[in-house]
FISEDO-442487 format. One line per 3 residues: number of its first residue (from 1); their letters; for each residue x, y, z of N, C-alpha, C, O. Coordinates in nm, 2 decimals. Each point is the difference from the previous one (the first is absolute). Example, Ala and Ser with C-alpha at 12.3 -4.5 7.8 and 13.67 -1.06 7.14 Angstrom:
// residues 2
1	as	1.32:-0.57:0.78:-0.09:0.12:0.00:0.09:0.12:0.00:0.10:0.00:0.07; -0.14:0.11:-0.14:0.09:0.11:0.00:-0.08:0.11:0.08:0.05:0.11:0.01 .
***
This chain:
// residues 178
1	mta	0.07:-0.12:0.00:-0.07:0.13:0.00:0.09:0.12:-0.01:0.10:0.00:0.08; -0.11:0.09:-0.16:0.07:0.12:0.00:-0.07:0.10:0.09:-0.11:-0.02:0.03; 0.19:0.12:0.01:-0.03:0.10:0.09:-0.13:0.08:-0.06:-0.09:0.05:0.06 .
4	asr	0.11:-0.04:-0.20:-0.12:0.06:-0.05:-0.14:-0.06:0.02:-0.10:0.07:0.02; 0.11:-0.20:-0.02:-0.11:-0.08:0.01:-0.05:-0.04:0.15:-0.10:-0.07:0.02; 0.18:0.12:0.07:-0.04:-0.02:0.15:-0.11:0.11:0.02:-0.02:0.09:-0.08 .
7	swp	-0.06:-0.13:0.20:-0.06:0.09:0.06:0.07:0.08:0.09:0.11:-0.04:0.04; -0.16:0.17:0.01:0.07:0.07:0.12:0.04:-0.10:0.11:0.12:-0.01:0.03; -0.23:-0.06:0.02:0.02:-0.06:0.13:0.14:-0.10:-0.03:0.10:-0.01:0.08 .
10	eei	-0.10:-0.06:-0.20:0.10:-0.10:-0.03:0.13:0.08:-0.01:0.10:-0.05:0.05; -0.09:0.17:-0.11:0.11:0.08:-0.01:0.06:0.04:0.16:0.12:0.01:0.03; -0.23:0.01:0.05:0.05:0.03:0.15:0.07:-0.11:0.06:0.11:0.01:0.06 .
13	faa	-0.20:-0.14:-0.09:0.06:-0.12:0.07:0.14:-0.03:-0.07:0.09:-0.04:0.07; -0.07:0.07:-0.19:0.13:-0.03:-0.06:0.11:0.09:0.07:0.11:-0.04:0.02; -0.15:0.15:0.01:0.10:0.10:0.06:0.01:-0.04:0.16:0.10:0.03:0.07 .
16	laa	-0.21:-0.08:-0.02:0.04:-0.03:0.15:0.08:-0.11:-0.01:0.10:0.00:0.07; -0.14:-0.11:-0.15:0.11:-0.13:0.00:0.13:0.04:-0.03:0.09:-0.06:0.06; -0.05:0.14:-0.16:0.12:0.06:-0.03:0.09:0.05:0.12:0.12:-0.01:0.01 .
19	qdv	-0.21:0.07:0.07:0.07:0.06:0.14:-0.03:-0.10:0.12:0.00:0.04:0.12; -0.01:-0.15:-0.15:0.00:-0.12:0.09:-0.10:0.04:0.13:0.03:-0.03:0.11; -0.15:0.09:-0.16:-0.09:0.01:0.14:-0.05:-0.14:0.01:-0.03:-0.07:-0.09 .
22	rqv	0.05:0.05:0.22:-0.06:-0.15:0.06:-0.13:0.02:0.10:-0.06:-0.09:0.04; 0.03:0.22:0.00:-0.13:0.01:0.06:-0.08:0.13:-0.06:0.05:0.11:-0.04; -0.19:-0.16:0.03:-0.08:0.11:-0.06:-0.11:0.01:0.11:-0.07:-0.10:0.02 .
25	ayv	0.04:0.20:0.05:-0.10:0.03:0.08:-0.12:0.11:-0.06:0.03:0.11:-0.06; -0.15:-0.15:0.09:-0.10:0.07:-0.09:-0.11:0.01:0.10:-0.03:-0.08:0.09; -0.05:0.19:-0.12:-0.15:0.00:0.04:-0.08:-0.05:-0.12:0.03:0.04:-0.11 .
28	pda	-0.12:-0.11:0.12:-0.07:-0.05:-0.13:-0.05:0.13:-0.06:-0.05:0.09:0.06; 0.05:-0.09:-0.20:-0.02:0.12:-0.10:-0.03:-0.07:-0.14:0.08:-0.07:-0.05; -0.19:0.11:0.01:-0.02:-0.04:-0.14:0.10:0.05:-0.10:0.02:-0.06:-0.10 .
31	ghk	0.06:0.17:0.13:0.07:0.06:-0.10:0.13:-0.10:-0.01:0.06:-0.02:-0.10; -0.03:-0.03:0.23:0.11:-0.08:-0.01:-0.03:-0.14:-0.03:0.10:-0.07:-0.01; -0.21:0.01:0.00:-0.04:-0.13:0.00:0.10:-0.09:-0.09:0.06:-0.09:0.06 .
34	eli	-0.04:0.12:-0.19:0.08:-0.06:-0.07:0.14:-0.01:0.05:0.06:-0.11:-0.01; 0.00:0.22:0.06:0.14:-0.03:0.05:-0.01:-0.08:0.13:0.08:-0.09:0.01; -0.17:0.10:0.10:0.00:-0.06:0.10:-0.01:-0.16:-0.03:0.07:-0.08:0.06 .
37	erc	-0.17:0.04:-0.16:-0.01:-0.15:-0.06:0.13:-0.04:-0.04:0.03:-0.11:0.03; 0.06:0.19:-0.11:0.11:-0.05:-0.08:0.11:-0.01:0.12:0.09:-0.08:-0.03; -0.07:0.15:0.14:0.08:0.00:0.09:-0.02:-0.12:0.10:0.09:-0.07:0.04 .
40	aae	-0.23:0.05:-0.01:-0.04:-0.12:0.07:0.02:-0.13:-0.08:0.00:-0.11:0.06; 0.03:0.11:-0.18:0.00:-0.12:-0.09:0.16:-0.03:0.01:0.04:-0.11:-0.02; 0.05:0.22:0.04:0.14:-0.03:-0.01:0.06:-0.08:0.13:-0.01:0.05:0.10 .
43	hti	0.05:-0.14:-0.11:0.05:-0.09:0.12:0.12:0.08:0.06:0.02:-0.03:0.11; 0.05:0.12:-0.17:0.12:0.08:0.07:-0.05:0.11:0.09:0.07:0.06:0.09; -0.21:-0.02:-0.11:-0.05:0.12:0.08:-0.10:-0.05:0.09:-0.09:-0.08:-0.03 .
46	ttv	0.11:0.14:0.14:-0.11:-0.01:0.13:-0.10:0.12:-0.03:0.06:0.11:-0.02; -0.19:-0.11:0.01:-0.09:0.08:0.00:-0.06:0.01:0.14:-0.03:-0.10:0.06; 0.00:0.22:0.00:-0.04:0.01:0.12:-0.12:0.09:-0.01:0.03:0.12:-0.04 .
49	plt	-0.17:-0.16:0.07:-0.11:0.09:0.02:0.00:0.08:0.10:0.02:-0.06:0.10; -0.05:0.20:-0.09:0.00:0.07:0.11:-0.15:0.07:0.03:-0.07:0.04:-0.10; 0.05:-0.02:0.23:-0.11:0.06:0.04:-0.01:0.16:-0.01:-0.10:0.06:0.00 .
52	tee	0.23:0.00:0.00:0.03:0.13:-0.03:0.12:0.04:-0.06:0.09:-0.08:0.03; -0.05:0.18:-0.12:0.10:0.01:-0.06:0.15:0.03:0.07:0.11:-0.03:-0.04; -0.15:0.09:0.17:0.13:0.03:0.08:0.06:-0.14:0.08:0.11:0.00:0.06 .
55	egv	-0.18:-0.10:-0.08:0.05:-0.12:0.06:0.12:-0.05:-0.13:0.10:-0.07:0.02; -0.13:0.11:-0.11:0.10:-0.04:-0.12:0.14:0.07:0.02:0.10:-0.06:-0.03; -0.11:0.18:0.08:0.13:0.07:0.02:0.09:-0.08:0.10:0.12:-0.04:-0.03 .
58	all	-0.20:0.01:0.14:0.08:-0.09:0.11:0.04:-0.14:-0.06:0.12:-0.05:0.01; -0.20:0.00:-0.07:0.00:-0.15:-0.07:0.15:0.02:-0.10:0.09:-0.09:0.00; -0.08:0.20:-0.08:0.11:0.00:-0.09:0.13:0.03:0.06:0.10:-0.04:-0.05 .
61	aga	-0.12:0.13:0.18:0.13:0.02:0.09:0.05:-0.13:0.04:0.12:-0.02:-0.02; -0.20:-0.06:0.08:0.04:-0.14:0.03:0.06:-0.08:-0.13:0.10:-0.07:0.02; -0.15:0.08:-0.13:0.05:-0.07:-0.12:0.12:0.03:-0.02:0.09:-0.09:-0.01 .
64	wlg	-0.07:0.25:0.01:0.15:0.02:-0.02:0.09:-0.03:0.10:0.11:-0.04:-0.04; -0.14:0.04:0.16:0.09:-0.03:0.11:0.02:-0.17:-0.02:0.10:-0.05:0.06; -0.18:-0.01:-0.12:0.03:-0.14:-0.03:0.05:-0.03:-0.13:0.02:-0.12:-0.03 .
67	gqc	0.02:0.22:-0.04:0.07:-0.02:-0.13:-0.08:0.00:-0.11:0.05:-0.03:-0.11; -0.17:0.06:0.11:-0.09:-0.01:-0.12:-0.06:0.13:-0.02:-0.04:0.07:0.09; 0.04:-0.05:-0.24:-0.07:0.11:-0.05:-0.15:-0.02:0.00:-0.04:-0.11:0.00 .
70	gal	-0.05:0.22:0.00:-0.13:0.00:0.01:-0.07:0.10:-0.07:0.06:0.11:-0.01; -0.17:-0.11:-0.03:-0.10:0.11:-0.04:-0.14:0.02:0.06:-0.07:-0.10:0.03; 0.03:0.20:-0.02:-0.12:0.05:0.09:-0.10:0.03:-0.12:0.02:0.10:-0.07 .
73	lmq	-0.13:-0.16:0.05:-0.11:0.04:-0.11:-0.12:0.04:0.09:-0.04:-0.06:0.10; -0.01:0.18:-0.15:-0.12:0.06:0.06:-0.05:0.11:-0.10:0.06:0.03:-0.10; -0.18:0.02:0.15:-0.08:0.10:-0.08:0.04:0.13:0.05:0.03:0.00:0.12 .
76	ssg	-0.03:0.10:-0.17:0.02:0.13:0.04:-0.08:0.04:0.13:0.04:0.07:0.09; -0.14:-0.12:-0.08:-0.07:0.04:0.16:0.09:-0.07:0.10:0.01:0.05:0.12; 0.05:-0.15:-0.15:0.10:-0.05:0.11:0.13:0.08:0.03:0.06:-0.01:0.11 .
79	vgn	-0.03:0.09:-0.20:0.11:0.09:0.03:-0.02:0.08:0.15:0.09:0.00:0.08; -0.21:0.05:-0.07:-0.02:0.07:0.13:0.02:-0.10:0.14:0.04:0.04:0.10; -0.08:-0.16:-0.13:0.01:-0.10:0.11:0.15:-0.03:0.04:0.03:-0.06:0.10 .
82	cin	0.05:0.11:-0.19:0.18:-0.04:0.01:0.04:0.11:0.06:0.10:-0.03:0.07; -0.12:0.15:-0.07:0.07:0.11:0.02:0.08:-0.02:0.13:0.12:0.05:-0.02; -0.14:-0.10:0.14:0.06:0.00:0.12:0.11:-0.08:-0.02:0.12:0.04:0.03 .
85	mls	-0.15:-0.18:-0.09:0.11:-0.12:-0.02:0.08:0.04:-0.11:0.10:-0.06:-0.01; -0.13:0.15:-0.07:0.13:0.07:-0.11:0.10:0.04:0.08:0.11:0.00:-0.05; -0.12:0.04:0.17:0.11:0.05:0.07:0.10:-0.11:0.05:0.11:0.03:0.02 .
88	lar	-0.16:-0.16:-0.01:0.07:-0.10:0.01:0.10:-0.03:-0.10:0.11:-0.02:0.04; -0.14:0.02:-0.16:0.09:0.00:-0.11:0.10:0.11:-0.02:0.12:-0.02:-0.03; -0.16:0.13:0.06:0.08:0.12:-0.01:0.11:0.00:0.12:0.12:0.01:-0.03 .
91	tcr	-0.17:-0.04:0.14:0.11:0.02:0.13:0.07:-0.14:-0.02:0.12:0.02:0.01; -0.14:-0.13:-0.03:0.06:-0.10:-0.01:0.08:-0.04:-0.11:0.08:-0.09:0.00; -0.11:0.17:-0.12:0.06:-0.02:-0.13:0.00:-0.11:-0.07:0.11:-0.03:-0.05 .
94	fpl	-0.22:-0.05:0.04:-0.03:-0.12:-0.07:-0.07:0.01:-0.12:-0.08:0.09:0.00; 0.09:-0.17:-0.09:-0.07:0.02:-0.13:-0.17:-0.03:0.02:-0.04:-0.08:0.07; -0.02:0.15:-0.15:-0.14:0.00:0.02:-0.06:0.02:-0.15:0.00:0.12:-0.05 .
97	lml	-0.04:-0.21:-0.01:-0.06:0.02:-0.15:-0.14:-0.03:0.02:-0.05:-0.10:0.05; -0.04:0.21:-0.11:-0.15:0.01:0.02:-0.05:0.02:-0.15:0.04:0.09:-0.07; -0.12:-0.19:0.04:-0.07:0.02:-0.12:-0.15:0.06:0.03:-0.07:-0.07:0.08 .
100	vtm	0.02:0.17:-0.12:-0.11:0.05:0.04:-0.10:0.02:-0.11:0.04:0.08:-0.09; -0.16:-0.14:0.07:-0.09:0.03:-0.09:-0.08:0.11:0.04:-0.06:0.00:0.11; 0.05:0.11:-0.20:-0.07:0.12:0.02:-0.13:0.01:0.00:-0.06:-0.06:-0.10 .
103	rgq	-0.01:0.12:0.16:-0.14:0.05:0.01:-0.01:0.16:0.01:0.10:0.06:0.02; -0.21:0.00:-0.05:-0.02:0.14:0.03:0.05:0.09:-0.12:-0.01:0.12:0.00; 0.07:-0.19:-0.10:0.03:0.06:-0.12:-0.12:0.05:-0.09:-0.11:-0.03:0.02 .
106	pge	0.15:0.11:-0.12:-0.12:0.03:-0.09:-0.08:-0.12:-0.04:0.06:-0.10:-0.04; -0.19:0.11:0.04:-0.10:-0.10:-0.04:-0.07:-0.09:0.13:-0.11:-0.05:0.00; 0.20:0.06:0.12:-0.04:-0.05:0.11:-0.15:0.03:0.05:-0.06:0.11:0.01 .
109	fnp	0.00:-0.24:0.01:-0.16:0.02:0.03:-0.02:0.01:0.16:-0.11:0.05:0.04; 0.20:-0.10:0.05:-0.02:0.02:0.11:0.08:0.11:0.11:0.12:-0.01:0.03; -0.21:0.10:0.01:0.06:0.13:0.05:0.08:-0.04:0.14:0.05:0.09:0.07 .
112	wql	-0.04:-0.22:-0.02:0.07:-0.02:0.12:0.14:-0.06:-0.05:0.08:-0.05:0.09; -0.06:0.04:-0.22:0.14:-0.02:-0.04:0.09:0.12:-0.04:0.12:-0.01:-0.02; -0.20:0.14:0.01:0.05:0.09:-0.04:0.13:0.06:0.08:0.11:0.02:-0.06 .
115	pmg	-0.13:0.00:0.21:0.09:0.05:0.06:0.14:-0.07:0.00:0.10:0.07:-0.02; -0.08:-0.19:0.04:0.12:-0.05:0.00:0.04:-0.04:-0.15:0.12:-0.01:-0.03; -0.21:-0.01:-0.05:0.04:0.00:-0.17:0.08:0.14:-0.03:0.11:0.00:-0.06 .
118	eta	-0.17:0.10:0.10:0.07:0.14:-0.03:0.11:0.03:0.06:0.08:0.09:-0.05; -0.04:-0.15:0.18:0.11:0.05:0.07:0.09:-0.13:0.03:0.07:0.02:0.10; -0.07:-0.13:-0.16:0.07:-0.10:0.04:0.16:0.02:-0.05:0.09:-0.05:0.06 .
121	apv	-0.08:0.12:-0.15:0.15:0.04:-0.06:0.05:0.08:0.11:0.08:-0.06:0.07; -0.11:0.18:-0.05:0.06:0.09:0.09:0.00:-0.05:0.15:0.09:0.03:0.07; -0.19:-0.12:-0.02:0.01:-0.05:0.14:0.13:-0.10:0.00:0.08:0.00:0.09 .
124	lel	-0.07:-0.09:-0.20:0.10:-0.09:0.00:0.14:0.07:-0.01:0.10:-0.03:0.07; -0.10:0.14:-0.16:0.14:0.08:0.00:0.04:0.07:0.13:0.12:0.00:0.04; -0.22:0.05:0.03:0.01:0.07:0.13:0.03:-0.10:0.10:0.06:0.04:0.10 .
127	agc	-0.08:-0.19:-0.12:0.02:-0.10:0.10:0.16:-0.04:-0.05:0.05:-0.09:0.07; 0.01:0.14:-0.17:0.13:-0.07:-0.04:0.01:-0.08:-0.11:0.11:-0.04:-0.03; -0.22:0.01:-0.05:0.02:-0.10:-0.08:0.01:0.07:-0.14:-0.06:0.10:-0.03 .
130	rvf	0.14:-0.18:-0.05:0.02:0.02:-0.14:-0.15:-0.04:-0.08:-0.06:-0.11:0.02; 0.03:0.20:-0.09:-0.14:-0.03:-0.07:0.02:0.00:-0.16:0.04:0.09:-0.07; -0.08:-0.22:0.02:0.01:-0.02:-0.14:-0.14:-0.02:-0.08:-0.05:-0.11:0.03 .
133	dld	0.00:0.19:-0.11:-0.13:0.01:-0.06:-0.01:-0.10:-0.11:0.10:0.00:-0.07; -0.20:-0.11:0.05:-0.02:-0.07:-0.10:-0.12:0.04:-0.06:-0.11:-0.03:0.05; 0.12:0.10:-0.17:-0.12:0.03:-0.06:-0.02:-0.05:-0.13:-0.10:0.03:-0.06 .
136	daa	0.19:-0.12:0.00:-0.01:-0.08:-0.11:0.03:-0.13:0.01:0.12:-0.02:0.04; -0.19:-0.10:-0.06:0.02:-0.14:0.04:0.12:-0.03:-0.05:0.08:-0.06:0.07; -0.05:0.09:-0.20:0.13:-0.02:-0.07:0.12:0.01:0.09:0.09:-0.08:-0.01 .
139	eag	-0.08:0.17:0.09:0.12:0.03:0.09:-0.01:-0.05:0.14:0.06:0.04:0.10; -0.16:-0.16:-0.09:-0.01:-0.07:0.13:0.12:-0.05:0.05:0.05:0.03:0.11; 0.01:-0.11:-0.19:0.13:-0.08:0.05:0.12:0.10:0.02:0.07:-0.02:0.10 .
142	atv	-0.05:0.11:-0.19:0.09:0.08:0.03:0.00:0.11:0.12:0.10:0.04:0.06; -0.23:0.00:-0.03:-0.02:0.08:0.09:0.01:-0.06:0.15:0.07:0.06:0.08; -0.13:-0.20:-0.06:0.03:-0.05:0.09:0.16:-0.05:0.03:0.05:0.00:0.11 .
145	aaa	0.01:-0.04:-0.22:0.15:-0.03:0.02:0.08:0.12:0.07:0.08:0.00:0.09; -0.13:0.12:-0.16:0.06:0.12:0.06:-0.03:0.03:0.12:0.08:0.08:0.05; -0.18:-0.10:0.02:-0.05:0.01:0.15:0.06:-0.09:0.06:0.03:0.03:0.12 .
148	gra	0.00:-0.17:-0.16:0.04:-0.09:0.06:0.15:0.02:0.03:0.05:-0.03:0.11; 0.01:0.08:-0.22:0.16:0.03:0.05:0.00:0.12:0.10:0.09:0.01:0.08; -0.18:0.08:-0.09:0.01:0.13:0.09:-0.02:-0.07:0.14:0.07:0.03:0.10 .
151	afe	-0.17:-0.13:-0.09:-0.02:-0.06:0.13:0.11:-0.09:0.05:0.05:0.01:0.12; -0.01:-0.12:-0.20:0.09:-0.10:0.04:0.15:0.04:0.02:0.08:-0.05:0.08; -0.06:0.15:-0.18:0.16:0.05:-0.02:0.01:0.10:0.09:0.10:0.01:0.06 .
154	gpa	-0.20:0.08:-0.04:0.00:0.13:0.09:0.08:0.00:0.12:0.09:0.08:0.02; -0.15:-0.18:0.08:-0.16:-0.03:0.00:-0.07:0.15:0.02:0.05:0.10:0.04; -0.17:-0.13:-0.07:-0.09:0.11:0.00:-0.14:-0.06:0.01:-0.02:-0.12:-0.03 .
157	aaa	-0.08:0.21:0.06:-0.16:-0.04:-0.03:-0.02:0.07:-0.15:0.03:0.11:-0.03; -0.09:-0.21:-0.04:-0.04:0.04:-0.14:-0.14:-0.05:-0.03:-0.04:-0.11:0.03; -0.04:0.20:-0.08:-0.13:-0.04:-0.04:-0.03:0.04:-0.15:0.02:0.11:-0.06 .
160	vli	-0.08:-0.22:0.00:-0.04:0.01:-0.14:-0.17:0.02:0.01:-0.09:-0.07:0.04; 0.07:0.18:-0.08:-0.16:0.05:-0.02:-0.06:-0.04:-0.14:0.02:0.06:-0.10; -0.10:-0.17:0.12:-0.05:-0.06:-0.13:-0.13:0.07:-0.04:-0.10:-0.01:0.07 .
163	aqr	0.11:0.10:-0.18:-0.12:0.08:-0.04:-0.13:-0.09:-0.01:0.01:-0.12:-0.03; -0.11:0.20:0.05:-0.14:-0.08:-0.03:-0.01:-0.04:-0.15:-0.04:-0.11:-0.03; 0.09:0.21:-0.06:-0.02:-0.05:-0.14:0.08:-0.13:-0.04:-0.03:-0.06:-0.10 .
166	vvg	0.14:0.02:0.20:0.07:-0.11:-0.02:-0.08:-0.12:0.05:-0.02:-0.11:-0.07; -0.04:0.14:0.21:-0.08:-0.12:0.05:-0.13:-0.02:-0.06:-0.06:-0.11:-0.01; 0.01:0.24:-0.03:-0.15:-0.03:-0.05:-0.09:0.09:0.10:0.04:0.01:0.12 .
169	mkt	-0.14:0.05:-0.15:-0.10:0.04:0.07:-0.07:-0.10:0.10:-0.02:-0.12:-0.04; -0.02:0.16:0.15:-0.08:-0.10:0.10:-0.14:0.06:-0.02:-0.02:0.12:-0.04; -0.08:-0.20:0.07:-0.14:0.02:0.00:-0.05:-0.07:0.12:0.07:-0.08:0.06 .
172	fgg	-0.19:0.11:-0.01:-0.07:-0.06:0.11:-0.08:-0.13:-0.07:-0.07:-0.08:0.07; 0.08:0.07:-0.17:-0.05:-0.15:-0.06:-0.15:0.01:-0.04:-0.08:-0.09:0.04; 0.05:0.20:-0.11:-0.15:0.01:-0.02:-0.03:-0.08:-0.11:0.09:-0.06:-0.04 .
175	pgd	-0.22:0.05:-0.03:-0.03:-0.08:-0.11:0.09:0.01:-0.10:0.05:0.10:-0.05; -0.01:-0.24:0.01:0.09:-0.01:-0.11:0.16:0.02:0.04:0.08:-0.03:-0.08; -0.04:0.06:0.20:0.14:0.01:0.03:0.02:-0.15:0.06:-0.09:-0.05:0.06 .
178	d	0.22:0.00:-0.09:0.05:-0.12:0.08:0.09:0.02:0.10:0.04:-0.10:0.06 .
***
């Protein structure tokens, strides 16, 4: 399969595998569904479902102390849940790679998603994270690879913000929606 024929989740998976990511923590999210399933199917990766996103920061600190690279998958609304825990990565200088599916961007139907969707990037930057925008599915692998280098070689906290246009717009599932 060529890079051009792979989906953006498959491109991200390939970038994670190339960086020897062994643990993937996530809060279930339809936007990350394909990536979560792909990671769960890989015998070299341990996937860990979370009840809240900040648990993932602590889990990945432990992964790093145990000699493994990891990634945290979440939706932009989860960024707000992580603010206090991001100080752990900053103070202890361990790598933290976050892949964030964005909500609250143009076309968003749910007003509750607007506050964090509109402020996720500046909030992460203020918390000391390097932010990488992913607005084009064709750039998924390269963007995650760059963020992974920033995280694992830095070490630093790095977040890839995956735009709604890449993930696809969500709906409440009215008539005709699957």
